[in-house]
C-alpha positions as CSV (number, residue, x, y, z in Angstrom):
1,M,38.3,-10.1,-43.9
2,S,35.9,-11.5,-46.9
3,F,32.9,-10.0,-48.6
4,E,31.2,-11.6,-51.5
5,G,34.1,-13.1,-53.3
6,V,36.6,-10.1,-52.2
7,L,39.2,-11.0,-49.9
8,F,40.3,-7.8,-47.9
9,A,43.9,-8.6,-46.9
10,K,45.4,-7.6,-43.5
11,S,47.8,-5.3,-45.4
12,A,44.8,-3.5,-46.9
13,D,43.5,-2.6,-43.4
14,R,46.8,-0.8,-42.3
15,H,45.4,2.5,-42.7
16,G,41.7,1.9,-41.7
17,Y,40.0,1.9,-44.8
18,T,37.2,-0.7,-45.5
19,I,35.7,-2.7,-48.1
20,D,32.8,0.1,-48.5
21,D,35.8,2.6,-49.2
22,V,37.1,0.3,-51.9
23,T,33.8,-0.4,-53.3
24,Y,33.1,3.4,-53.4
25,A,36.4,4.1,-55.1
26,V,36.2,1.5,-57.8
27,T,32.6,2.8,-58.8
28,H,33.9,6.4,-58.9
29,P,37.3,6.0,-60.4
30,I,39.5,8.8,-61.3
31,R,42.5,6.6,-62.9
32,R,42.9,3.1,-63.5
33,A,45.4,0.7,-64.8
34,S,45.9,-3.0,-65.0
35,F,48.6,-5.8,-65.9
36,D,48.9,-9.4,-65.9
37,R,51.4,-11.3,-63.9
38,D,51.7,-15.1,-63.0
39,G,48.1,-15.8,-64.1
40,A,46.5,-13.0,-62.2
41,R,45.3,-9.6,-63.3
42,Y,46.8,-6.8,-61.1
43,V,44.5,-3.4,-60.9
44,K,46.0,-0.3,-59.7
45,L,43.4,2.5,-59.1
46,T,42.5,5.9,-57.4
47,G,39.0,6.6,-56.8
48,E,36.8,9.3,-55.0
49,H,36.4,8.8,-51.2
50,H,33.4,9.8,-49.4
51,G,32.9,11.0,-45.9
52,D,36.1,13.1,-45.3
53,P,36.8,16.2,-47.1
54,L,40.5,16.0,-46.1
55,V,40.9,12.6,-48.1
56,P,39.1,13.2,-51.5
57,S,40.8,10.3,-53.0
58,I,42.2,6.7,-52.1
59,E,44.7,4.6,-53.9
60,V,43.7,0.8,-54.3
61,M,45.8,-2.2,-55.4
62,M,44.0,-5.5,-55.9
63,K,44.9,-9.1,-57.4
64,I,42.0,-10.9,-59.5
65,L,42.4,-14.4,-59.4
66,P,40.3,-16.0,-62.2
67,G,37.9,-18.5,-60.7
68,R,38.9,-17.7,-57.1
69,G,38.0,-14.1,-56.6
70,I,39.7,-10.7,-55.7
71,V,42.6,-9.7,-53.2
72,V,42.7,-6.2,-52.1
73,F,46.1,-5.9,-50.7
74,H,46.7,-2.2,-50.7
75,V,44.5,1.0,-49.7
76,N,45.5,4.5,-48.5
77,A,44.8,8.1,-49.0
78,E,46.2,9.0,-52.4
79,Q,49.9,9.7,-52.1
80,G,51.6,11.9,-54.7
81,N,53.9,9.2,-55.8
82,F,51.2,6.5,-56.1
83,W,51.4,6.6,-60.2
84,S,55.1,7.1,-60.6
85,K,55.9,3.8,-58.8
86,D,56.7,1.0,-60.8
87,Q,53.7,-1.4,-61.2
88,Q,55.5,-4.4,-62.2
């Protein structure tokens, strides 16, 4: 699925979250980190989730490809070990 330069990879759709959920989390961040690898910038973030009091925040991972767009490849309810996982 694609929306205004953002590709929502099939792997990001596994848990039923949408591009709207990702947009909300990105604009309401809780924590964010980024790193560069192979000419791309990877962004790992947690942000607020709207509409479900049982899921107050979601975790998002995306890859920014200069001149080509953004690929969101992971979205899920925030898990306790998300920030302890190796990001590289």
